N, C-alpha and C positions, 0 to 999 in steps of 0.2 A: 650355637647360642651369640647374636648380634650384641656388645658390650649395652646400647642401649635398652633393647628388651631385657637384658638380663636385671638391669638396676631399676627400671618399671617395674617388673615383678618383685624383688627387694622390697621396692616402695611399697607397692599392694601389701604384702607380704608382712612386712616389718621385722619379723623376729626371726632369727636365726642366720638370716644369709652369709656364706663366705666364711662364717665358722661353726662349726656343728657343735662345737664346747659350750656355746653361749645357752642360755636359756629366758625369753623374750627380749627385753631390755636391759635385763639385768647386767653388773660386771662380771666382765670377762673373768671366770678362773684357769684357762687352760692358754697355756704356750706354745704354740706351734713350731715346731723344728724340721730340718732335714739332718739326718745323718749321712745321709747319701749310699749305703749301703748297709745290708745285714752284720751286727758283731758276733764276729766268728764266735767267740766264746763269751762270757760274763764270769767266768773261773779266775781270778785276779793273781791266781798261782802261774799261769797259763795264758792270757792275755797276752800277746804285742804291738798290736796295731792300736789306731788313735780313736778310732770309731769304736771301740769295745773298752778302750782307755775313758772317752768322753763318757761314755753310760756311768762304769764303775766310780768314777772320781764324785756321782752326783747319788748315789745310794751307800755311800760307803768310806770312811776318811780314816787317818792315821793318828800315828802318836802325837804326830808334830804339823805343821798346816803354814803358809807363807803368806809372810805378810805383803803390806805396801808393796815394798823394794826388795819381796823373794828372799827377806830373811824369814828365820824357821821360828813360829813362835809355838807356844802350846797348844797339843789341842784333845785328842783324848790322852794323850799323859797333862795331865795338869802341873808336872814339874819334872825334871832329873837333875843330878848330882854325877860330876864326872872325876876321876880320878885325875892326882896330878900328872900321872904320866901319859895321860889321855886314851887310856888304851880299855878303862871299865867304864859304863855310863849303868845309872839307877833309875829307873823312870816310876812315878809313881802314877797307875792309873787312875783317871777322874772317878770322881764319884758318880752317883745317879746314872751312867749310862747304862741303856737299853739296849740291847737287840730289838727288833721289830716283833719278835713275839713275845717283847717284854722280861725276858730273862737278862741278867745282869754282864755285863762286858767282863770279860776279869782276862787277869795277866796271859793267866796259861790259855786263853784264846791267840795270844799273840807267837808263844813257844810252838803253840801247836801249827797255826801257819805258818811261819818261817822254816820250820824243820820240814814240812809237806811241803813248801818247794822245791827246799832243799833234798827234798828225799830222790836220788835216781829213778826210783817207778814214776814216779810224776808227771816225769820229762819237760820241765819247766826252762823256756829255753831263758826265762830271766833269772835262775839259778843264780849264774856268776855274780849277780845285783849286790849278792850277801854274801859273797865269797871275803869281803873284811871282816866279818866273827871269825873267831878262833876255830878252827879246825873243819869249817864250811866247805871249803872248797875239797876236802881231804875224803867229808862224808860222802858230797853232791856226787864226787867221781868215782867214791868204791874204793879210797885207800884204807876208809873206816868204815866199820858197817854198826859201830852202836851211834846212835842219834843223841844220847845224853852226853858224849864227848863236843857237843856243838858248843859254841859259847854265849847260849841267849834259854834263861834259866826262869822258870814264873816262881818268885821266893817266897808270895803268899797271893794271897787273890787282888790285889792292888799292886803288886812289888814286880817290876820286870827287872831283871840282872842283864845286860849284853856284853860280853867279855871281847874284845877287838883283838886281832894282831900284830896291829901294830897302831897307832894314832893317825885319825881320817877327819880333815878338819868341815869336811863337807855330808859327815857322816850324818846329822842332826836333819839337812836337807833331803836329804835320799828317805825317811820314814815320814815324809810328805805323801811316798809315791804306792802305787797299788801293789807292788811288791810284796811291801810290808804290811800291810790292811789285813786287820786278823780273820780268823777264820774260826766258824764251829764245828768242833767232831762231832760232837753228835750227831748234824746235820750230816754232813756229809757221809757218815759210814753209814747213817740211816740211806740216802736216796741215790748214793752212790752217781755215777754221771749224771743223773738229773736233777743233782740238788741247786743247779740256777735256774731252773724253772720257775714261773713267777710262784707256782702253790709251792715249792718248797722252801725258796731262798729266802735268808735271814740279814736282815744290814743293821748299822748303825749309823747310818748318814740321813741330810733333810730329806730323801726322796725312797721310797720301796717300789719295785718294780708290781705293779697293779698287772699286767697283762702284755703278753709277748704273742704276735702275730707273724709270726718267723718271714722274714724276706716285705714286709709289708711296714707293720709298724710296733711300735713299746712305746707302753703307757705308764709314768711313773707319776706315782700322788705322795702329797704330802704324809710323813711320818709320822703318824702322831706322837712315839714315844722319843724321838729327836729330842736329845739334850740340851743343845742349843737353842739360838732364836730360830722362831720356829718358819717355814719359806712363807713368803710376800703372795706366791703364786700357788696354788692349790695342788697341779697338775702342768704337766710336761707332756707333750705328744711328738713325739719323733717318729716319722715317716722315714720310709729307706727308698728312695728316689735316685736312683744311679747318674739319672737321664739330666745333664744341668738345663738344658733348655725350656725341658716340661716344669724343672722346679724352682726356675724362674718365674715361669708363668703363675704358680702357686705364689710364690711371693705376692708378683703384680697382681693378682686377683684379691688376695686376703687371705688365702689360704695359709699359709706359712706368716709370723711374727719375725723369722731371725734368717740367714741366709746368709752364709759364709760362702768360702772359694768351690766348696761342692756344687754349689747353687749356681756359678755365675758362669757362663760362656766366654770363655776369652774374647769373642768377637762383640761381645753385647759392651765390654768393657768403656770405652770411648762412647757410649749413650750414657749409662751410668754415673759414671763418675763424678759428675758435677750434681748430680743429685744430693739433697742434705741427707737423707739415709746411708749414700756409702761410704766408707768407711775403710781404711788402709791401716796394716797394723805389722809392724814388722814381728819375725820369729825367731826362736831357736831353732828351726830344722833348716837343715842343708839337704836338698836333691845331687844325685850322685850315679854314676854309672859302676855298676857293683864285677869286677872281672871273677868267675871261677878257677883261680889260677893251677886246680888241679886238671882243666880243660885242657887240652891242645886250641889253638896257638897260645891259649892265653896264661899257659905254664909259662913264657917267654917275658920276661919283663918288657924287656924291647918293642914287642908286641902291644901291652898295654899304655906304657906311655905312650906310642905313635898314636894309637885312639883317643887316649885323653887326648893330646894336641892338636889334635882334629877337630875336637871341640870345639864350633864358634859361639860362645855361651852368650856375646852380646844380643847377637842370631836371635838364641832361643828366649832370651828376657824383653825381646821386641813381640814375640812370637805370642808370648803367653799376656801381654798387656798389660804389665807393672803387676806382676801376680809374682814376681821373686827381681831379687837384683843380685848381680856376677858374684859370685866367687870363687877363689881358689884355696882357696883354707878351709881346713875340713872344722875346725874350731870358728864357730859360728861368730860375726861379730857382733858386739856388745857382751862377750866372756873373756875373763882371763883367759889367755892364751891364743884370741883373735889373730893373724898375721896376713896381714894383704901381699907379703912378699912371697909368701910361701906356694908353692904347687907348680903343675903347670899351665901354663897359657897358652891361649891360641896361636900356633904356628905350623902354618901346613909346613913348610918347607924342612924346619925338624921333624914333624911328622913324618915324612915318607923319608926322613935318612933313617931316624929308628926302622921304621919299617925293609928298608933298603938293609938295614945290618941285620934284621932278623931274616935274611934270607930272602923276602918277600920286596924285590923290587917295582916299582909301579902297581904290588898288590896282584903281580904274576906268582900264581903259586899258590896261594890264600886258598885255604880250604870252607868249608861251608862253615858259615856261624849264625846262631841264632841268637838275637835278641827277643828278652822276654820283658812286656813291661802289664801293671796291672791298668785294668778298663776302667778308671774312676778319673774323675776330675778330666785337665786339659792332658793326661799323657799320651793318647793318640797323636796330639801334633808336637810333644817333646819327641817322641821315639820317632817318628816322620823326618823332622826334621836331622836328629841325631841320623836319621839311616843315609840320608839325604849328600850328609857333611864326610861322613866314613865314603860313599860312594866315590866325591868330590875330591877329596882331597888324598886319598890313601887309593882308590880305583878297587874298595871292596866291595861286593856282594852282601848286603848283611840281610837275613828273614825276621821279618817282622812277626810275633805272636803276642797274643793278648788274652789273660784270661780274670775272672771275676774274680773280685778281690780275695774271698776266701781260698779259692782255689788257688790265686796265685801266693798267697802266704802260705798253704802247702808246700808247693812247688821248690819256691824259693829254699823251705825249711830242709825238706829231703834229698832232692837233687835238684840244683841251683843249677841252669845252663851254662853255657859260654859266658855270656853277658847276661845282668838286667837291671832294670830302672829301678831305682830306690829312693827311700828319701829316709832321714830320722829325725825326730823330735826332739827336744829336752826331757827328759821326765823331772830334771832336777835343774836349776840354771848353775850346774859347775860340771867346767871343760873333762871331768875324771869322766863326766858321763857319755862324753864323743869320742871320748881318743878309747876308750877300755872295750868299747862295743868290738874294735878288730884287735884282741888280745887272743892269742892262741885257747881253743876251749868255748870261747864267748859262747854262748849261744843264739846270740843277735849277728857272729861272724858269719854272713852266707858267702866269703869271698872264698872260705878255708885256707885263706893266706897262714902263715903262723912265723914269726919271727921273733926268739928270745931276747934282742937286741930292744926291738922295739916295749916288748911286756916289761924289759928291767926297767927300760925310763916311763912308762907309765905307773911303774909301784914307786919310783923313784921319787915322782912329784906328785901322787897323794901321801905322800909323807911328810912333803916339804910346806910350810907352813909359810914360807915365807915367800909375797906375791912374786916381787920380780925375779926372784933364783927360780921359782915353780912356773913362770914364764916360758922362760930360758931351757928348761927341760922341754918343758910340753915342745917348745921351737923343733932340740931336737927329733925330738918323737916325731912330728909332723914331716919332717923332713924323709927322715926314714919312709913313713906311709905314704907318701904324696910324689916324693920326688925319688928316689933310691929307686923300694918297690913296685909304686904303684898299684895294688888292687883295686882301689878308688879312685874316681876321677869325680869329684866334686864340683859343680856349673853352676848352681845359684841356689842362692837361699831365700824360703818363703818369705813373701808378702801377705798377709792372709786380708783378704776382701770380703767385707760383709756390707749386708744390707737390714739394716734393722730398722721396726718401722718407728715413727714418732714419738707413740704412745708408749714405747718399750722403755723403761728406767732401769740401771741398776745393773744392765749388761756390759760388761767392759772386757772386749777381746785385749790379751797378751799374750806377748813373746812366749809361753809358754803351753796358748791355744788352749786354756785352760780354763772352760765356762759353767760357774758352778749356780746352778738357777735361783740357790735358797737366797740370794742376793739381787733376785730381778723381781720390778713389780710392772702392773701398769699403771700409770699417771690416770687421777682422778680424774671426775669429768669429761676424758676424751677416750673414753673405755673402747667406744664401738669406731675411732678417728680411721683404723685400717680397712674398714668392712667396705666393698663395694656396694653397699648399700647407703650408704653415708655421704 
């Protein structure tokens, strides 16, 4: 249908064209956004991906939340006390908080949730994030069988005690992350694997799941029992469109009110970047190549370093049209521990020399290599660029394979290929969240790399309260990770590219990529500003 004809029809019909969630000429009550793909799970003990986290952050909350400067502030915990040695926290659960089925939130809901995540039968990749808690690692790895020995306990309905194995300055920040959100034992035991379906799930956040048409869309509606300030927009419709060109067309036609990098093709950025609704936000998210160190030839660190040195990071950043900026540091810029001097820089001559030392001069005799990438966003152009670089600078043929997001996550969790493209975004704004994922046994360590020296440095930095000393320890840890063993090769840090309709207010992209729709509203008197009919 031509644009003019569409406008004429919309003008004649007057009502509802472009946004099916309005009625007549009344105010909008639905914000339409694009998730990009199907959330693999809404079980916050199992979720590991940004899509799932985006939904969960709008239907659930934790003991703490983040203020404007990312410092921790009370949330479901109205207050807490810390012992002088920094190892025991006592939280008072906020009065009057109800689950979406009307039942009161209790301290026991946190104890159950954390111990469920740590239970080895749950299979939670993020269980390691709770290892700061006394006996948590031992329980999760099966060294001890008694969950009662784990250092989290509901002293009464409104008091939660948490005992740490050592002080951790970042611990309150962790409590705003999904792994620490409460869960209802009765609901999970009644519904089993189906407990996260809309008809079963109970939540305490500003929104609740009203419907979930798998691989199509999800509808969130305002939770009438929410304890805090009620959402100003009643509904959030999250579509699941993996095609960036199609998603951008939906935004430009008024079918979407907000679109981020999942909905913006890189080639369209030069056209869009001068528009008033286009914004760019640096993120705490690094993109990297991960090597499976158990699969030849990447069991040889010289090969891994050769592949890292053959990556022309600047060229990739140019290809993705400003959706990122070059990095070699694993800890991202803006965080304590970032060091631009660390890591392996683009150096084709050094790359060829490392490959020669590994026994493959000019790539001769190099075995077949497979590189996996997730079929979302701009990963195709990035994968093809890497393939070309490794061919040009190393003389190595790399076969590319791609998988749908949910399948990709399953593959890298169960049997990571020789190489895969991955990214890591901050769960909470502390470097421990980045360095800890490559410790031995960490559920999100898909490289299979294990270095006890590195683990000891990560542990030492976690205990150190002096920022200067802590940074020095992170420098040592990153040297081992990036330059000595090189199981990963970071090459760019994300810039989140956003398109936000001018009538959408209160939507503020941030480095954590936490978009909480509770605070979003439509500007009065311009409710229909984005409709094609207007």
